[in-house]
C-alpha positions, -999 to 999 in steps of 0.1 A, spaced: -799 506 -464 -763 494 -457 -756 527 -439 -786 522 -417 -776 486 -409 -741 497 -401 -754 525 -379 -776 500 -359 -747 475 -355 -723 501 -342 -748 513 -317 -752 478 -302 -719 471 -285 -726 433 -281 -735 429 -318 -705 451 -328 -682 429 -307 -697 397 -322 -694 409 -357 -658 422 -351 -648 387 -338 -665 370 -367 -646 392 -392 -613 387 -373 -619 350 -374 -626 350 -411 -595 371 -418 -573 348 -396 -586 318 -415 -580 334 -449 -545 344 -438 -537 309 -427 -550 294 -460 -529 319 -480 -498 311 -460 -503 274 -463 -508 277 -501 -476 298 -504 -456 273 -483 -468 245 -506 -458 264 -537 -423 272 -522 -418 235 -513 -428 225 -548 -403 251 -562 -375 237 -540 -383 201 -550 -383 210 -587 -350 228 -583 -335 198 -565 -345 176 -594 -331 201 -620 -299 204 -601 -296 166 -599 -299 165 -637 -270 190 -639 -292 218 -653 -274 252 -651 -282 273 -621 -293 302 -644 -320 280 -659 -331 266 -626 -335 301 -613 -354 312 -645 -379 284 -642 -384 283 -604 -379 319 -595 -354 309 -568 -322 328 -563 -288 313 -572 -279 314 -535 -309 293 -526 -302 269 -554 -266 265 -543 -277 255 -508 -298 226 -522 
């Protein structure tokens, strides 16, 4: 059944274009959400590292717990 539906869709250029645009929009939205979530996580890691550094925690431990490199931590 799915093969038949796909065959019908690909034969109708307007429907194919509509569905292609719909899929592209969905993928763009998901990509944007993923990037926003990652940015939020990175900001949280940086903030935690700043707090740890302010408490004089060793860079090796900050790196271990945040996943940030020693170079990034040194720049904070």
